[in-house]
C-alpha positions as CSV (number, residue, x, y, z in Angstrom):
1,X,49.9,83.0,161.1
2,X,53.6,82.7,161.7
3,X,53.9,81.0,158.3
4,X,52.1,84.0,156.8
5,X,54.7,86.3,158.3
6,X,57.6,84.3,156.6
7,X,55.7,84.2,153.3
8,X,55.1,88.0,153.4
9,X,58.7,88.6,154.3
10,X,59.9,86.6,151.3
11,X,57.7,88.7,149.2
12,X,59.1,91.9,150.7
13,X,62.7,90.7,150.1
14,X,62.0,89.8,146.5
15,X,60.1,93.0,145.8
16,X,63.0,95.0,147.3
17,X,65.6,93.2,145.2
18,X,63.4,93.7,142.1
19,X,63.2,97.4,142.8
20,X,67.0,97.5,143.2
21,X,67.5,95.7,139.9
22,X,65.0,97.9,138.1
23,X,66.8,101.0,139.5
24,X,70.1,99.6,138.3
25,X,68.6,99.1,134.8
26,X,67.3,102.7,134.7
27,X,70.7,104.0,135.9
28,X,72.6,102.1,133.2
29,X,70.1,102.8,130.3
30,X,72.9,104.6,128.4
31,X,75.9,102.6,129.5
32,X,77.7,101.0,126.5
33,X,77.5,97.3,126.5
34,X,75.0,97.0,129.4
35,X,72.5,94.2,129.1
36,X,69.2,94.5,130.9
37,X,68.9,92.5,134.1
38,X,65.9,90.5,135.3
39,X,65.1,89.0,138.6
40,X,64.3,85.2,138.5
41,X,61.9,83.9,141.1
42,X,60.1,80.6,141.9
43,X,57.6,79.4,144.5
44,X,59.1,77.9,147.6
45,X,57.8,74.4,148.2
46,X,54.8,74.1,150.7
47,X,55.2,72.5,154.1
48,X,51.7,71.4,154.7
49,X,48.3,71.3,153.0
50,X,49.9,72.4,149.7
51,X,49.6,76.1,150.8
52,X,53.1,77.1,149.9
53,X,56.0,78.8,151.7
54,X,56.5,82.0,149.8
55,X,58.7,83.1,146.9
56,X,62.3,82.2,146.3
57,X,64.8,84.7,144.8
58,X,66.8,82.6,142.3
59,X,69.2,85.3,141.2
60,X,69.6,88.1,138.7
61,X,70.4,87.2,135.0
62,X,70.9,89.1,131.8
63,X,68.2,89.2,129.1
64,X,70.3,87.9,126.2
65,X,70.1,85.4,123.4
66,X,73.3,83.6,122.5
67,X,72.1,82.6,119.0
68,X,71.0,86.1,118.1
69,X,74.2,87.6,119.6
70,X,76.4,85.2,117.6
71,X,74.6,86.0,114.4
72,X,75.0,89.7,115.1
73,X,78.7,89.4,115.7
74,X,79.2,87.3,112.5
75,X,77.3,89.7,110.3
76,X,79.0,92.7,111.9
77,X,82.4,91.1,111.0
78,X,81.4,90.9,107.4
79,X,80.2,94.5,107.4
80,X,83.6,95.6,108.9
81,X,85.3,93.9,106.0
82,X,83.3,95.8,103.4
83,X,83.7,99.0,105.4
84,X,87.5,98.7,105.5
85,X,87.6,97.9,101.8
86,X,85.4,100.9,101.1
87,X,87.9,103.1,103.0
88,X,90.9,101.8,100.9
89,X,89.1,101.9,97.6
90,X,87.5,105.3,98.1
91,X,90.9,106.8,98.9
92,X,92.3,105.3,95.7
93,X,89.4,106.6,93.7
94,X,90.2,110.1,94.9
95,X,93.8,109.7,93.5
96,X,92.4,108.9,90.1
97,X,89.8,111.7,90.1
98,X,89.7,113.8,87.0
99,X,88.0,117.0,85.7
100,X,87.7,118.4,82.2
101,X,90.9,120.4,82.7
102,X,93.0,118.1,84.9
103,X,93.9,114.5,85.4
104,X,96.1,112.0,83.6
105,X,93.6,111.7,80.7
106,X,94.2,115.4,80.0
107,X,98.0,114.8,80.2
108,X,97.8,112.1,77.6
109,X,95.8,114.4,75.3
110,X,98.3,117.2,75.8
111,X,101.2,114.9,75.1
112,X,99.8,113.9,71.7
113,X,98.8,117.5,70.9
114,X,102.4,118.6,71.4
115,X,103.4,115.9,68.9
116,X,100.9,117.4,66.4
117,X,102.3,120.9,66.9
118,X,105.9,119.7,66.5
119,X,105.0,117.7,63.4
120,X,104.0,121.0,61.7
121,X,107.3,122.7,62.5
122,X,109.9,120.2,63.6
123,X,112.6,122.8,64.1
124,X,110.5,125.2,66.1
125,X,112.2,125.5,69.5
126,X,109.0,126.5,71.3
127,X,107.2,123.4,70.0
128,X,110.3,121.3,70.9
129,X,110.3,122.7,74.4
130,X,106.5,122.1,74.7
131,X,106.9,118.5,73.6
132,X,109.7,118.0,76.1
133,X,107.5,119.6,78.9
134,X,104.5,117.4,78.0
135,X,106.7,114.3,77.9
136,X,108.2,115.0,81.3
137,X,104.7,115.7,82.6
138,X,103.6,112.3,81.3
139,X,106.4,110.6,83.1
140,X,105.9,112.6,86.3
141,X,102.1,112.1,86.4
142,X,102.5,108.4,86.0
143,X,105.1,108.3,88.7
144,X,103.0,110.5,91.0
145,X,100.0,108.1,90.7
146,X,102.3,105.2,91.4
147,X,103.9,107.0,94.4
148,X,100.4,107.6,95.8
149,X,99.6,103.9,95.4
150,X,102.8,103.1,97.2
151,X,101.9,105.5,100.0
152,X,98.6,103.6,100.3
153,X,100.5,100.3,100.6
154,X,102.7,101.8,103.3
155,X,99.7,103.2,105.3
156,X,97.9,99.9,104.9
157,X,100.9,98.1,106.2
158,X,101.0,100.4,109.3
159,X,97.2,99.8,109.7
160,X,97.8,96.1,109.7
161,X,100.4,96.3,112.5
162,X,98.1,98.6,114.6
163,X,95.1,96.4,114.2
164,X,96.9,93.2,115.0
165,X,98.2,94.9,118.1
166,X,94.6,95.8,118.9
167,X,93.4,92.2,118.4
168,X,96.0,90.8,120.8
169,X,95.2,93.5,123.3
170,X,91.5,92.6,123.2
171,X,92.4,88.9,123.6
172,X,94.5,89.7,126.7
173,X,91.6,91.7,128.2
174,X,89.2,88.7,127.6
175,X,91.6,86.3,129.3
176,X,91.9,88.8,132.2
177,X,88.1,88.9,132.6
178,X,88.0,85.1,132.4
179,X,90.5,84.9,135.3
180,X,88.4,87.3,137.3
181,X,85.3,85.1,136.7
182,X,87.2,82.0,137.8
183,X,87.9,83.7,141.1
184,X,84.6,85.5,141.7
185,X,82.0,83.7,139.5
186,X,80.3,84.8,136.3
187,X,79.1,88.2,137.4
188,X,76.8,90.0,135.0
189,X,79.0,93.1,134.7
190,X,82.0,90.9,133.7
191,X,79.9,89.1,131.2
192,X,78.8,92.4,129.7
193,X,82.4,93.5,129.4
194,X,83.4,90.3,127.7
195,X,80.5,90.5,125.3
196,X,81.6,94.1,124.4
197,X,85.1,92.9,123.8
198,X,84.0,90.0,121.6
199,X,81.9,92.4,119.5
200,X,84.9,94.8,119.2
201,X,87.1,91.9,118.2
202,X,84.7,90.9,115.5
203,X,85.3,94.2,113.8
204,X,88.8,93.0,113.0
205,X,88.4,89.3,112.4
206,X,85.7,86.6,112.2
207,X,85.3,84.9,115.6
208,X,83.5,81.8,117.0
209,X,82.8,81.5,120.7
210,X,82.0,78.2,122.4
211,X,80.0,78.5,125.6
212,X,78.5,75.0,125.6
213,X,81.1,73.5,128.0
214,X,82.2,74.7,131.4
215,X,85.2,76.4,129.8
216,X,85.4,79.4,127.5
217,X,86.9,78.9,124.0
218,X,87.3,81.5,121.3
219,X,88.4,80.9,117.7
220,X,89.5,83.2,115.0
221,X,89.0,81.9,111.5
222,X,88.4,78.5,113.0
223,X,91.7,78.4,114.9
224,X,91.8,78.4,118.8
225,X,93.2,81.6,120.3
226,X,91.7,81.3,123.7
227,X,91.1,77.8,125.2
228,X,90.2,76.6,128.6
229,X,89.3,80.1,129.7
230,X,92.9,81.5,130.0
231,X,95.2,79.7,127.5
232,X,96.1,82.5,125.0
233,X,97.7,82.2,121.6
234,X,98.5,85.6,120.0
235,X,97.9,86.5,116.4
236,X,101.0,87.4,114.3
237,X,101.7,88.8,110.8
238,X,103.1,86.4,108.3
239,X,104.9,87.6,105.2
240,X,106.0,85.2,102.5
241,X,107.2,87.3,99.6
242,X,108.4,85.5,96.4
243,X,111.3,86.8,94.4
244,X,110.9,87.0,90.6
245,X,112.8,84.2,88.8
246,X,113.1,84.2,85.0
247,X,113.9,80.8,83.6
248,X,115.0,80.5,80.0
249,X,114.2,77.5,77.8
250,X,117.3,75.4,77.9
251,X,117.1,74.2,74.3
252,X,116.9,77.8,73.0
253,X,120.3,78.5,74.4
254,X,122.1,75.3,73.4
255,X,125.5,76.0,72.1
256,X,124.6,74.1,68.9
257,X,122.2,76.9,68.0
258,X,124.9,79.5,67.9
259,X,128.2,80.3,66.2
260,X,131.3,82.0,67.3
261,X,130.8,85.8,66.9
262,X,127.1,85.9,67.3
263,X,126.1,89.0,69.3
264,X,124.1,88.4,72.4
265,X,122.3,91.4,74.0
266,X,121.1,91.5,77.6
267,X,118.7,94.4,78.3
268,X,117.6,95.4,81.8
269,X,114.3,97.3,82.1
270,X,114.5,98.7,78.6
271,X,117.3,100.9,79.6
272,X,120.6,99.2,80.3
273,X,122.0,96.9,77.6
274,X,125.0,94.5,77.9
275,X,126.5,92.9,74.8
276,X,128.7,89.9,74.5
277,X,130.2,87.9,71.6
278,X,129.3,84.2,71.7
279,X,132.2,81.8,72.0
280,X,130.9,78.3,71.6
281,X,133.9,76.5,70.0
282,X,135.1,75.0,73.3
283,X,134.7,71.5,74.5
284,X,132.5,72.3,77.5
285,X,128.7,72.2,77.2
286,X,126.6,75.2,78.0
287,X,129.4,77.6,77.3
288,X,127.1,80.4,76.1
289,X,124.9,80.1,79.1
290,X,127.9,80.4,81.4
291,X,129.1,83.4,79.4
292,X,125.7,85.1,80.1
293,X,125.8,84.2,83.7
294,X,129.3,85.6,84.1
295,X,128.4,88.8,82.2
296,X,125.3,89.5,84.4
297,X,127.0,88.7,87.7
298,X,130.0,90.9,86.9
299,X,128.2,94.0,85.9
300,X,127.3,96.6,88.5
301,X,124.1,97.6,86.8
302,X,122.8,94.1,87.5
303,X,123.9,94.0,91.1
304,X,120.3,93.5,92.3
305,X,120.1,90.2,90.3
306,X,121.8,86.9,90.3
307,X,122.2,84.6,87.3
308,X,123.1,80.9,87.5
309,X,122.4,77.5,85.9
310,X,120.0,75.3,87.7
311,X,120.2,71.5,88.0
312,X,118.7,71.1,84.5
313,X,121.2,73.5,83.1
314,X,118.5,76.1,82.5
315,X,119.6,79.7,82.6
316,X,118.0,81.4,85.6
317,X,118.0,85.1,86.5
318,X,116.6,85.9,89.9
319,X,116.0,89.1,91.8
320,X,117.9,89.6,95.0
321,X,114.8,91.5,96.4
322,X,111.8,89.4,97.3
323,X,108.3,90.5,96.4
324,X,106.8,93.1,94.1
325,X,109.6,95.5,95.0
326,X,112.1,93.3,93.2
327,X,110.2,93.1,89.9
328,X,112.4,93.4,86.8
329,X,112.4,93.0,83.0
330,X,115.4,91.4,81.5
331,X,115.4,90.4,77.8
332,X,118.1,88.3,76.1
333,X,118.4,88.5,72.4
334,X,120.6,86.9,69.8
335,X,121.1,88.8,66.6
336,X,117.9,90.7,67.2
337,X,115.8,87.6,68.1
338,X,114.6,87.4,71.7
339,X,115.1,84.2,73.7
340,X,111.8,83.0,75.1
341,X,111.3,82.4,78.8
342,X,110.1,79.1,80.2
343,X,106.5,78.7,81.5
344,X,108.2,77.6,84.8
345,X,109.3,81.2,85.4
346,X,108.1,82.6,88.7
347,X,106.5,86.0,89.1
348,X,107.2,88.3,92.0
349,X,104.6,88.2,94.7
350,X,103.8,89.7,98.0
351,X,101.8,87.4,100.3
352,X,100.6,88.8,103.6
353,X,98.5,86.8,106.1
354,X,97.8,86.3,109.8
355,X,98.8,83.2,111.7
356,X,98.5,81.7,115.2
357,X,101.7,79.7,115.7
358,X,102.0,77.7,112.4
359,X,98.3,77.9,111.6
360,X,97.4,80.3,108.9
361,X,94.2,82.2,109.4
362,X,91.8,82.1,106.5
363,X,89.7,85.1,107.4
364,X,86.1,85.3,106.2
365,X,85.3,88.7,107.7
366,X,86.6,91.7,109.6
367,X,88.7,94.7,108.6
368,X,91.9,92.6,108.7
369,X,90.6,90.5,105.9
370,X,90.4,93.6,103.7
371,X,93.9,94.7,104.8
372,X,95.7,91.4,104.2
373,X,93.8,91.0,100.9
374,X,95.1,94.4,99.7
375,X,98.6,93.7,100.7
376,X,98.7,90.3,98.9
377,X,99.5,91.0,95.2
378,X,97.4,88.1,93.8
379,X,94.2,89.5,95.5
380,X,95.0,93.2,95.7
381,X,93.3,96.0,93.9
382,X,96.2,98.3,94.7
383,X,98.8,96.0,93.1
384,X,96.4,95.5,90.1
385,X,96.3,99.3,89.5
386,X,100.1,99.5,89.9
387,X,100.5,96.7,87.4
388,X,98.2,98.6,84.9
389,X,100.3,101.7,85.3
390,X,103.5,99.6,84.7
391,X,101.9,98.1,81.6
392,X,101.0,101.6,80.3
393,X,104.6,102.8,80.9
394,X,106.2,99.8,79.2
395,X,103.8,100.0,76.2
396,X,104.6,103.8,76.0
397,X,108.3,103.1,75.7
398,X,108.0,100.3,73.2
399,X,105.4,102.0,71.0
400,X,107.0,105.4,70.9
401,X,110.5,104.0,70.3
402,X,109.3,101.6,67.7
403,X,107.8,104.4,65.7
404,X,110.9,106.6,65.9
405,X,114.4,106.1,64.8
406,X,115.4,108.2,67.7
407,X,114.4,106.7,71.1
408,X,112.5,109.1,73.4
409,X,111.7,107.0,76.4
410,X,113.4,104.2,78.4
411,X,112.3,101.8,81.1
412,X,109.9,98.9,81.5
413,X,107.8,100.1,84.4
414,X,106.7,103.3,86.1
415,X,109.6,103.3,88.4
416,X,112.2,103.0,85.6
417,X,110.4,105.2,83.1
418,X,112.4,108.1,81.9
419,X,112.3,110.7,79.1
420,X,115.3,111.2,76.9
421,X,115.0,115.0,76.4
422,X,118.4,115.3,74.5
423,X,116.9,113.3,71.6
424,X,114.0,115.7,70.8
425,X,116.1,117.8,68.4
426,X,117.0,114.7,66.5
427,X,113.5,113.8,65.5
428,X,112.8,113.7,61.8
429,X,109.7,114.5,59.9
430,X,109.2,110.8,59.4
431,X,109.5,110.1,63.1
432,X,106.9,112.8,64.0
433,X,104.6,111.5,61.3
434,X,104.7,108.0,62.8
435,X,104.4,109.3,66.3
436,X,101.3,111.4,65.5
437,X,99.5,108.2,64.4
438,X,99.9,106.5,67.8
439,X,97.1,108.6,69.4
440,X,94.5,107.1,67.0
441,X,95.9,103.6,66.9
442,X,93.3,101.3,68.5
443,X,95.1,98.1,67.8
444,X,97.8,98.4,70.5
445,X,98.5,95.7,72.9
446,X,99.1,97.0,76.4
447,X,99.8,94.3,78.9
448,X,97.2,91.6,78.4
449,X,94.7,94.0,76.7
450,X,94.7,93.9,72.9
451,X,93.1,96.2,70.4
452,X,93.2,99.2,72.5
453,X,94.7,102.7,72.5
454,X,96.5,104.6,75.3
455,X,93.5,106.7,76.1
456,X,91.1,103.8,76.0
457,X,93.3,101.7,78.2
458,X,93.5,104.4,80.8
459,X,89.8,105.1,80.7
460,X,89.2,101.4,81.3
461,X,91.4,101.6,84.3
462,X,89.4,104.6,85.6
463,X,86.2,102.6,85.0
464,X,87.7,99.6,86.9
465,X,88.6,101.9,89.9
466,X,85.1,103.4,90.1
467,X,83.4,100.1,89.4
468,X,85.2,98.4,92.3
469,X,84.2,101.2,94.6
470,X,80.6,101.0,93.6
471,X,80.4,97.2,93.8
472,X,81.9,97.2,97.3
473,X,79.7,100.2,98.3
474,X,76.5,98.2,97.2
475,X,77.6,95.2,99.2
476,X,78.4,97.4,102.3
477,X,74.9,99.0,102.2
478,X,73.3,95.6,101.9
479,X,75.4,94.2,104.7
480,X,74.7,97.2,106.9
481,X,71.0,96.7,106.4
482,X,71.3,93.1,107.7
483,X,73.4,94.2,110.7
484,X,70.9,97.0,111.5
485,X,68.0,94.6,111.4
486,X,69.8,92.1,113.7
487,X,70.9,94.9,116.0
488,X,67.4,96.3,116.3
489,X,66.0,92.9,117.2
490,X,68.9,92.2,119.7
491,X,68.6,95.7,121.3
492,X,64.8,95.2,121.7
493,X,65.6,92.2,123.8
494,X,68.7,93.3,125.7
495,X,68.6,97.1,126.0
496,X,66.8,99.0,128.8
497,X,63.4,100.4,128.0
498,X,62.7,103.2,130.5
499,X,58.9,103.0,130.0
500,X,59.0,99.2,130.6
501,X,61.2,99.7,133.7
502,X,58.9,102.3,135.1
503,X,55.9,99.9,134.8
504,X,58.0,97.2,136.5
505,X,58.9,99.7,139.3
506,X,55.2,100.4,139.9
507,X,54.4,96.6,139.9
508,X,57.2,95.9,142.4
509,X,56.2,98.8,144.6
510,X,52.6,97.6,144.7
511,X,53.8,94.1,145.5
512,X,56.0,95.4,148.3
513,X,53.1,97.4,149.7
514,X,50.7,94.4,149.5
515,X,53.2,92.2,151.4
516,X,53.7,94.9,154.0
517,X,49.9,95.0,154.5
518,X,49.9,91.2,155.0
519,X,52.5,91.6,157.7
520,X,50.6,94.5,159.3
521,X,47.3,92.4,159.3
522,X,49.1,89.4,160.8
523,X,50.7,91.7,163.4
524,X,47.3,93.1,164.4
525,X,45.9,89.5,164.6
526,X,48.8,88.5,166.9
527,X,48.3,91.6,169.1
528,X,44.6,90.7,169.5
529,X,45.4,87.1,170.5
530,X,48.0,88.3,173.0
531,X,45.6,90.7,174.5
532,X,43.0,88.0,175.2
């Protein structure tokens, strides 16, 4: 009977702990990151006759599934990438939005309409003023679109810095929790907090957590950032911008191809032109190239660029500003024939990535993948749209000026585009006749696009903007469906179900009462024995 008392007491204790755990589950039903707790029990080994010795309380654990959790974190990271990309692209789509009475397409139409009106009465001051107004509006509208894209790049850069700070802050919090667990053990509440931080971290970057060993290790894009529980390596922003470098074919500028007195023209961004007279009668080689180098380096209009001869005696013109911001267009012509550039020329590029020490992070998910992608010119939609606007501006200058004896525009990009209003009054009937045909010319070459018109080129840009938004939106919806499915399955396993907990509470209460009755019965039996 004494054994029965101990057995019943173990049942009472276990039922009491189970009620406490159930009560805690119910109290934390709506606590963010809380994972449902369960009481683990086992039978105590029997001492004699295989009767048993009661129930053992083996601890309280969380109802979680590491495999399902890791899959949820991974897919959530991918969804965050599409979500961030959707935010950036949707904002850009708003910039390019148009109605029947407004937008850059309408500006293009108004520009060519003003040419038609002026063609009918070239000396009419009202029509001249209208043409000037529409031309200025064309320039301003292009530059306004470009400025908005630049603002998007600036805000995306700021977002990059903020999110990297958030990533490092989360990593520090995880390390702090690991230190607490080293001192006090892996308590369930600390594990809940760490899980929540891991999931928050996955919104920014793709992560991999190794819990197989006795120590905690966390990787971002396959690179260790937390090892042995508390060794932390922070994430940093890495920028490797490449300056534009135009290299001219050496043989094309050999002195033997020129004569003294040949005129060499050096034009910067279709606006500033330097001229020099070739002097190749000396005894030194590469005299013409050196003349070009000296001319460029000594002119204040070319102060942002450096010219020199490389080891192979090729003429090189390099921007002093690295990245897309230092883009330029320099053409060198001899007696009207342009000198070709070498295929070894280097384009201006902006390259933005994340790194841990010297290890570059090749992100496969998270919002930071979308941000770094949009800040890297080779993968950026933003830079692609900016380049299209630059191509439009350059083609506008070249096409309009080639169809008019009087130049009307100058520049080779949106930033350098300018309208020469003083020349409007000098336009001849022949100029206006040629200019009026441009609107219907579908055989233009704009950038890398051939057989197009200005209106068609811009419409294709609008289609590209909308198409990118729609494609990304479709992928986001599909990815959200995957995440929602995984989240539902995971929540069914880990979240508190109040109905289930109430049933458990009734079960534990009944068990407690049953064990109490056993103790009462044994007590009455003992009292009877003692009274004999």
